[in-house]
C-alpha positions in Angstrom: 120.4 198.9 140.3 119.7 195.3 140.3 120.3 192.9 137.1 116.9 193.0 134.8 116.3 189.7 132.6 113.4 190.6 130.3 112.5 186.7 129.1 110.4 186.8 126.3 108.8 183.9 125.0 109.1 183.4 120.8 106.3 183.9 118.9 103.8 181.3 117.4 104.8 178.4 114.6 102.4 176.2 112.6 103.4 173.6 115.7 102.3 175.3 118.8 99.1 176.6 116.5 98.7 172.9 116.5 99.8 172.2 119.7 102.3 170.1 118.7 105.4 169.0 121.3 108.5 171.1 119.9 111.3 171.3 121.7 114.6 170.7 119.6 112.9 170.3 116.5 113.9 173.2 114.6 110.6 174.9 113.2 109.8 178.6 112.5 107.8 181.5 113.1 104.4 181.4 111.1 103.0 185.1 109.7 101.3 186.0 113.2 104.6 184.4 115.1 106.6 187.3 113.3 103.4 189.7 113.4 103.9 189.4 117.2 107.6 190.4 116.8 106.8 193.3 115.6 104.5 194.4 118.2 107.1 193.6 120.2 109.8 195.7 118.9 107.2 198.5 118.2 106.5 198.3 122.3 110.6 197.9 122.8 112.4 200.4 120.2 112.7 203.0 122.8 113.7 200.8 125.6 117.0 200.2 127.2 118.6 197.1 126.7 122.0 196.4 127.2 122.5 193.1 125.3 120.1 190.6 124.1 120.6 186.5 124.2 118.8 184.0 122.0 118.4 180.6 122.4 119.9 179.0 118.8 116.3 177.9 117.6 115.4 179.4 114.2 112.2 180.3 115.6 113.4 182.0 118.5 116.5 184.0 117.1 114.2 185.3 114.2 111.9 186.5 116.2 114.8 188.1 118.2 116.1 189.6 114.7 112.7 191.2 114.5 111.9 192.5 117.8 115.8 194.0 118.2 116.5 195.3 115.1 119.6 196.7 114.9 120.7 194.9 117.7 123.4 192.2 118.4 121.9 188.7 119.4 124.1 186.6 121.0 122.7 182.9 120.9 123.2 180.3 123.2 122.1 176.6 123.2 121.6 176.4 126.5 118.5 178.7 126.2 117.0 176.1 124.0 113.5 174.1 124.9 113.6 170.7 126.5 114.4 167.8 124.3 111.4 166.1 124.1 112.6 162.8 122.1 109.9 160.6 120.6 107.0 163.3 121.7 108.9 165.3 119.3 106.2 167.4 116.8 103.0 164.9 118.3 100.0 166.5 119.9 98.7 165.0 123.4 96.4 162.6 121.7 99.1 161.2 119.7 101.6 160.9 122.7 98.6 159.2 124.6 97.6 157.1 121.7 101.6 155.8 121.3 103.3 155.8 124.7 100.4 156.0 127.8 102.6 154.6 130.0 105.8 156.9 129.4 103.5 160.0 128.7 101.7 159.2 132.5 105.3 158.4 134.5 106.2 161.9 132.6 103.3 164.4 133.8 103.2 162.5 136.9 107.1 163.5 137.8 108.6 165.4 134.6 112.3 166.3 136.8 112.9 163.0 137.1 111.5 160.6 134.6 112.7 160.5 131.1 111.4 160.9 127.6 113.4 157.9 125.0 115.8 160.1 123.2 114.8 163.2 125.1 115.5 164.5 128.4 113.9 164.7 131.9 113.0 168.6 133.3 116.2 168.0 135.5 118.2 168.2 132.2 116.2 170.9 131.1 116.7 172.7 135.2 120.5 172.7 135.4 121.1 173.9 131.9 119.0 176.7 132.1 120.5 177.6 135.6 123.8 177.6 134.5 123.3 179.9 131.4 120.8 182.2 133.9 123.6 182.5 136.2 126.3 183.2 133.2 124.0 185.8 132.0 123.7 187.7 135.6 127.5 187.5 136.3 128.5 189.3 132.7 125.5 192.1 132.9 125.9 192.7 136.6 123.6 196.6 137.0 122.1 195.9 133.5 119.4 195.1 131.5 119.7 191.8 129.6 116.5 190.4 127.1 116.7 186.7 126.5 114.3 185.4 124.0 114.0 181.8 124.8 111.0 179.0 125.3 108.0 178.4 127.5 110.4 175.6 129.4 113.0 177.6 130.5 110.6 180.5 131.8 108.9 178.0 133.7 111.9 177.0 135.2 113.1 180.8 135.9 109.5 181.5 137.6 109.5 178.2 139.0 113.2 178.6 141.3 111.9 182.5 142.0 109.0 180.8 143.6 110.7 177.8 144.8 108.2 175.5 143.5 108.3 172.5 141.0 104.5 172.7 139.7 105.6 173.9 136.3 102.3 172.9 134.7 101.0 176.3 136.8 103.2 178.2 134.9 101.9 179.3 131.7 103.9 181.7 129.7 101.9 182.9 126.6 103.2 183.0 123.0 105.0 186.5 122.4 104.7 187.3 126.3 107.1 189.1 128.4 108.0 188.4 131.9 110.6 190.7 133.8 112.9 189.5 136.9 115.4 191.2 139.1 118.4 189.9 140.7 120.0 191.6 143.7 122.7 189.8 146.0 121.7 186.5 144.2 118.1 186.7 145.1 115.0 187.3 142.3 112.5 189.2 142.0 109.5 188.5 139.8 108.5 192.3 138.5 106.3 191.6 135.2 104.6 187.7 134.5 103.4 187.2 131.1 102.8 190.5 129.9 101.2 190.4 126.4 99.6 193.8 125.7 101.9 194.3 123.0 100.1 191.5 121.1 97.2 193.7 120.8 97.8 196.6 119.0 
């Protein structure tokens, strides 16, 4: 049996509703985000899950606690979103107004271009790859749920697809993406499933 990793993006926050960059900034779920977590709970309550991991950011951890009620949640700072530095809390328009050159450079080469007081996507990639390798090694032939953010999911899926074009990988809030690993090779079995959010 391959090792199955169920990647889950946390639910809605006021920042995501307002399309504000939110990486290390610790904001909580809003009412819709909590309802999205309850929808996921209803979907997964009869599914086997051997271990649950979560980013230690409040929006992810609270989502995990609702969606996996009764199960132990292992927190991992390595599963946090990218640190957006001076972009944190700002919208696209606000960043364009304050940091147009830095923003343009970052959008064109996010793996190498750094954000003042923040990370590059290369920093995020290394952190997430190390965390995923550890989770896979601990959960060989098991099923692990990982509640995290858009950035880490983009990195994991992009690595499996062997693409750096992470802008085309768009996991929705509250979505499920399932990947399986066998002999160090990953395969995407399900991507961006949000069926549980409609009922």
